[in-house]
Structures are given as structure tokens and as C-alpha cells.
N, C-alpha and C positions, 0 to 999 in steps of 0.2 A: 529435416526442417522441424523436427520436434515431436509431434504426436504426444505431447505432455509427458514424455519420458517413459511411456508404457512399454516401449521396446526393452526397457531394463527390468521389467516386472519379474522374470525368472530369477535374476540375480538378487533383486530385493527380497524375494521370498526365501531364497537360499540363505541370505544374511540374517533374516529374521529367524529362520529355523536353527541356525547355528548358535543363536543367542538366547539367553534366558528371557529377557524382556527388552522391548524396543519402542522408542518413540519415533514415529515417521512424521516428520514435519513437512508440510506443504505451505506455499505462500498465500494461497487463497482458499476460501471455503469450497469453491467449485472443485478445485484440485483434490481436496480432502475427500469429497463425495466420490469423485471418479476413482481415486486410488483405493479407497475402502472397498468399493464394489469390485474393483479389479482383483484385489487380494483375495476377497471372499469367493469370487468367481473361480479363481485358480485353485483355491484350497477350501472347498466347502466344509471339510472337516474342522476348520478353524472357526466356524460359526459359534459365537459365544465366547471365543478366546481372543478376538480382535475387536477393539472398540473404535468409535469415532468421536471427535471432540472439536467443536468450533463455536464461535460466539453467537451464531444464530440458533443453536439448539436450545431447548428448554433447560433451565437451570437444574431441574430434577434429573434430567437425563445426563447432564454433565457431571453432577455430583455422584451419580451412580457409577459412571465410568471411572472417575477419580478414585472412588472407594475400592472398586475392583482392582485397579492398578496397584494401589497401596497394599492390598491384601495378596498380591501375587497371582490373581485369578486370570489375568490377561497376558497373552503372549506379546501383543503389540497394541498401540493406539495410534491411529492416523489423526493428526491434529494440525492446527494452525497456530498462530501466535497466542491463542487462548491459553496455551500451556507454556509460553515463554517464561513468564514471571509468576511469582506468588504461589506456585504449586511445586512441592518437592517430593520426589519419589526416590527413596534410597535404593529401590530394587532395579532401577533401569540400568541395563548393561551397555547399551549403545543407542546412538541417535542416527537416524537416516534423514538427510536433508534432500528433498526432491526439488530440483531446480536450483538456480542461483539464490544464495541468501540475500543478495542485494546490499549487504553491508557486512563489514568485518566483525564489528561488535555483535551483530545479531547472530552470526555463525558461532562465535564464542559462547554467547548466552545459551544458544540451543545445545551446543556441545556439552555445556555444563550441567544439563539436565541428567546426563549419564555419569556414572561413577561419583554420585553425590555424597561421598563420605570422605573423611580425612584419610589421606594416603592413597586414595584410588585415582586411577587415570581416567579422564573423560575420552570417549571415542565417538567421532562423528564420521559417517560415510556419506559422501556427496554423490548424487545421481543427477547427471545432466539431462535436461529436457530437450536440449539441442546442442549441436557440436560446439558452438562458440562459448557455451557456459564452462567448458573446460578451462578456458583462459580466466574466467572469473574465479573458478575454484583455485587455480594457481595463484592468482592475485590475492585472494583471501588468505591463502597459506603464507604468502610472503608478508602480508600485512600483520598477521598474527605473530610471525617470527620477529618482525621489526617493532611490534607493539604500536603501529600507526593505526590506532583505533579511533572511531568517531567520538568526538567530545560531546558532552551533554552540557551546553552552555545555558545557564539560567537566564530567563528573560529579565531585562532591566527596564523597569518603569513602562510597561505596555499600557499606554493611556486608553486605547480602545477597550481593553478589558476592564480597566478601572471605571470608565464611563458606564459600562453595562452594570458593573457592581453597584455603583451609586444609585442608578435608577432601580435596581432590584431592591436595595435596602429601603429606598423611598416608598416602594410599593408594598413593603412589609410592615408599615406602621410609621414610617418616617425616621429621621435621624437628626442628631445634634452634629453640626458641622465639625466642631472641634474634636468631639469624641471619635467621630468616624475617621478624621484625618490621623489622629493618634493610632487608631487601630490599623489603618492602612499602612502607616509607616512602620508598624511592628512586624510586618511581613518582609521577607528577604528581598522580594522583587521591588518593593517600593521604599526600601530603607533610605534611599537618597532622593526621594521625591521632594522637589523644591516648592516653596510657597507659590511661585509663579505658575508652576505646572498644575498645582492644585486649583489655583484660581481659574486657569484655563478649563479644567474639567468641570468646575462648578458653573462657569459661564456657559459652557457647551450644553449642559443638561438643563440649565435654567432658561436659556433663550436661544439655543442653537448656535452660540458663538457669534462673532461679528458678521458671518456670512449668511446665516439662516434666520436672522432675527425677524425678517418679514413674514415668516411662515409659522403661525401659531402652533402647529402640530409638533414642532421641534422644541417648544418650551415644555419639557417633560416633568419638571419638578417646580414646586412653588413653596414659598415660606409662609407658614401660618402656624399660630399658636406655639411659637418658639421652636418649631421643627420644620425641616424640609420634607415635604410629602409629595407623592405622585400627583400630577396636575389634575387628573380626572380618572374616573373609573374605566372609561373606554381605553385610555392610554395604559392603564394597569393590565387590562385584559389583553391588549395587543402585545405588551411586553412579555407577559407570561406565555403566550402562545408562541412567540418568536424568540424566546430566550436562548442564549448560546450563540455560537458562531458557525456551527457545522450544520449544513443542510444535507438532507438525504431523501431518497424516495420513501413514500409511506410504506410501513411494514404491516404485513398481514399475518395473523396467527394461523399456524397449520394444525388442524384438529382432526383426529381420527374419528371414525363413526362411533366409537365407544367413548367419545368426549375426552380422550387423552391428548394433551397438548404435546406436540413434537418440537415446536420452536416458532421462529418467525421467518418470513420470506418477503422479498420486496414486491410491492404492489405491481410494478411494471412487468414483472415476470408472470404473475398470476393473471394479469389483464389479457395476456396472449393465449391463455389456456381456454379450451372448450370442454364441457363435460365429457368424460371419457378419455381425455388426454392423460398421459402418464408422465411422471417426472421422478427424479431421485432426490430424496431428502432424508437426513438422519440415517443414511446407509440403507434405506429401503426404497423399493419401487412403489409408488403411490399413484392411484387414479384420482384425478380431480372430479369432485362431485358437484360442488356449488360454492358460491361465496355468500356470506351473510354477515353483516355488521362487522366489516374489517377482519373477517376470518375466512380461511379457505378450508372447506370440509373435504376430506379425502378418505379413501379406503385402500387397503393393501392391493397391490396389483402384481402381475408377473410379466416377464419379458423386458425388452429394451425400453429405456425411458430417457427423456431429455434431462439435462443437468442444469439447475438454476445458476444464474450468475448474479453477483452482488456488486453494486457500485462501490468504488473506493477501496477495492480489495487488493489492489496491486501496489507492491512496494516499488519506489523508484530507486535506481542505483545511487548509492551514497557517494559523497565527494571523495572520501578516502579510498573506497573500492574502485571508483572510476580512475583515480590517479594511479593506483596499483595496476589496473588493466592496461593503461597507456604505457606504463613502465615495462610490463611483460611483453607487449607488442613491440616496443622499441628494442628489447632484447632479441625477440624473434627476427626482427629486421636485420640484426647483426649476426643471425645464425646461432643464437644461444638458446638451447632448449634443455634446461638443467633440472627439470623435475618431472615426475610421471605424467602430470596433466599436459604440460607443454610438449613433451615427447609424443604423447598420444595425438595431439592436435597439429603437430608439425607438418604432415602431408597436406592438410588443408590450407595452412598458412603459406606453404610453399607455392601452392596453386595461386593464392592471392598475390604473392610476390611476382609470379611470372606474368599473370594476366593484368595486374594493376600495380599496386604498391602497398606496402605496409607503412603507415605514417610514423614518423619519429615523434618524440615528445613535443617538438616545436612546430609540427605540421598539422594542417587540417586536410584530410583526404576528401575530395569531391569527385564523384563518378557520375558521368552522364551517359544516357542511352535512350533509344527509342523503342517502342513496341506498338502493337495495335491499339493500346490504350492512349498513346500520346507520347509526349516527351517527359523523361524522368531525370531529375537531378537528385543524387543521394549525397548528403553530407554526413560525415562520421566524426563528431566531436567526442563521443563516448563519455558524455557528462550526465547521463540520466534523463529520463523522460520529462521530468518537470522543467529542467533547463532547456531541453530541446523544444518544448511547447512555446516558451517565451521567445527563444531565438528564431524559431520557424515563423512565428507571427510577425516578428520584426522584419525578417527577410521578405515575407509575402507582401507586407505593407509597402516596403521600399520598392519592390518590383512593380506593384500595381500603380505607383505614382508615375512610372514612365512607360508602362506596358499594360494595355487593357485586357490582355489575356488572363482569364481566371486561373488560379492555382488551387489544387487540392493538397492539403498537408496531412502527412502521416508521421507519427512519432513512435520511436522505440527508445530503449535505454541506450542504444548504440548510435542512433542517428536520426536524420530527418529526410523524408522524401517530399519533393515538390513535383507534383504531376500536373502537366498542362495538356489541353486537348490536342495541341500541335507542338512540335519541338520549338524551344526557345534557346537560341545560342547565347551563352554567357561566358565571356572570356575571363582570364585571371584578374585583370584590372577591375572588371565589373564586379566580380565576387568580392574583391577587396573593398569596393565602395559599399556593397551591400552589408558587409560585416564590420564596417568602421564604427568605433565608439563615438565619432563626432555627431553632435546633435542628438545624442541618444535620449536625453530627457524629453526633448520636444517630440 
């Protein structure tokens, strides 16, 4: 069932030992902390020769690790997507990917961190965190061979972003409407912005559009002295505090007793800590001492420690990789196991075929069972966690309209679980009505 892939630790250490230098990629900051501690725990003689690198570490610590890697002082660096782009190391001999890359392009990008010189070959070794990830690795291999890689489609006239930009400029001293429109159209995303769309944007920020006109707080800009300016100082303060579209938990600085900053950690994790509790951060065991002015003060500790978790750190399965996974499963349904990964997973898929069914490309597999927890329905679209969240919410909404029994939803990249306190029978026709596109907008 996984255990974060640490069953593979001896083989990972052997692969690192055979190579001159290695980047060990994990998908989350928590995984990077766990794997760094595991590697050092298994090979204490590598202390100072293995580094850790992720986005929550202090910039000075990250710069130090990058410099040591360039100078050939490190045998390996355990990292996240913080080393995906923008950092080139010509000395890296191999990449190890812990867990599914969740995207074909991401695996290629990470593989390209090794052999980063003309004429050299990039090498990536994939380490499954659980058995089914072997299918994902096989699907990624197939995607790379066929060059079915995720596209990077530029956004076209995102008006929500433009509205924020207009209010931001108005709060920075004001703007001339014609000049700002010309500047906006000079960007690629808004090169085709029409006069009607621009008028809609200005109407929205000036009076809230036709819908919100009755609410003064939505009149964010006003025209005075030949410029459009923010309507009030209070609106300017509110906008500056809430600028951007991404929300996250508050971050607290992690500071050692000698005042050295280690990085930042989410407030919700620190809020659960009591003085004397220990946790792992920046590859060290730390004892929590106190919080003061959005900082968590810590000191070195020994022994086992909890591992922080960060929100928003999990990649969803990409559309291209999920299509490739469905294709590999379809081949397995036909008895085709034609690469090392599918050969390895064949016994498990054969059990699935005997006990249930392997779905074809045109089928949706739904399995139902009961346990002491209640009635379970498992749907397996293999479309990624984000798609499943939306689909699961739709199914639950439609079920509640005809059935008062509450459902608990759980999502993974592979499927959806609907759990009810007591079993609920749903036949094939009912499933079709729950999944119909009819009245979807409503």
C-alpha cells in the first residue's frame, strides 16, 4: 500500500552509490524531508555529502546546496520541483524519481537535469511508492516514446486577471485609460482584446458591472483629475492585502536558538505543536520551543520526529498521463504486458481481472462492497484528483436529491469513493442517470 516507497531505500542507496552525483526528486516537501532523513539514517557516513532542497527552505540554505552541487561536493540532493527549472548542473549523472511524476512532461523535464551537456544521455530511475505506480511509469514511458506530452497553452484574454491588474494600477497612482489599454494589448495574452471586452472590464471596476451596481464597495475606481484612481484608501489597503488569486495558510518562520533562519512552515502545523514536541525540517530533528511574532523558535533535537505537511503540495495526474494509463490498462485487459513495468505488475492485474474487471478505454469500472464502516461505491475514471473532486461532488449532489442518506467522498488520482453509513443499492441505469451530461449547467 505504499509506505512512501521506503521499502525501496536499499536500492535507491545502491543506485546513488554507483553514480557520481544524483538528484532525487520527490513530489512533495514532506517526502523530501522523509527521504533525506531515511538516506542519512541508512548511511551516516554521507552526512555533509547529501543535501536537501525545497521551496520552504531559507534562500541562503538553498543557495548553499546549489553551490555545493555545482562544485561537485555533494553525492546527492533530495529535492522537489524547486530544482525542476532554472538551475543547471552539468555534473549530475542520474535522476531518481520517487513516486509517480504525475505528468509525462514533468518526468522528461526532471530527467533532463542529468546528462545536461551536448551529446550526453539523460538517465532517470523511477521508484514506485505503491504497486499501481508501475502502470504510471509504463504509461509515461509510452508517452515519451510517442511524444504525447502535455501542451502549455497560453491563456487568452483572462478578464479576471485583467480586472485585478486594472485595480492594482489604479492603486499605484492612477492611469490614463487609453495608455493602459495600449499597454495591455501589447501583451500576448490580450493582443486580441476587443473594445467591448475592455468596456466590460472598466464598467466592472467602476461600478461592479450591471449586477453589483447597488453595492458601493464594488465601485473600486473613480475618474478624477483626468486619471482613473482607486476609489478610497480603505479599498487600496484591502486590495493590497488580498492581491493575487492564490490563498494559502499563514507561514511562520522557523528560527534556531542562534537566530539562524531555516525557512518557513505553515501555521496550521505549528499550531498543533506544544513546547517540547519534535519535528523534522531542513533535514534536521528540531524541538519546538515557542512562537513569537509569526516565528517558531526551535532548537536541535534527537530521536524520532513528526514530519510537516504543506497544503497544495500534491500534483494531480495530468490528462496526457491519465490517457496513457487507460491505454496501458486496456492492453493489460487483452493480456499484453510488453515492457518491464507492466511485466512486473502483471500478477496484480491478473488478480484484478479474476476478482473484478480491468476496464477498457470505453468503460467506467464501478465496484461496490460493504464493511463495518458502511456501504462503499468505488468509481475508477483514472482522470486525476481534480477531475474526480468535481465529478464526485456532482454525483453526491444528484444522489442527495433522491436519497437523504449522507455520503462521505474521498478522492485519489485513480478514482472516487462514496461511503454511506448503510449500504445503498445503485443499479446500472441509476449510475447512468447520475453520470449523464443532461442538465449539467443547472
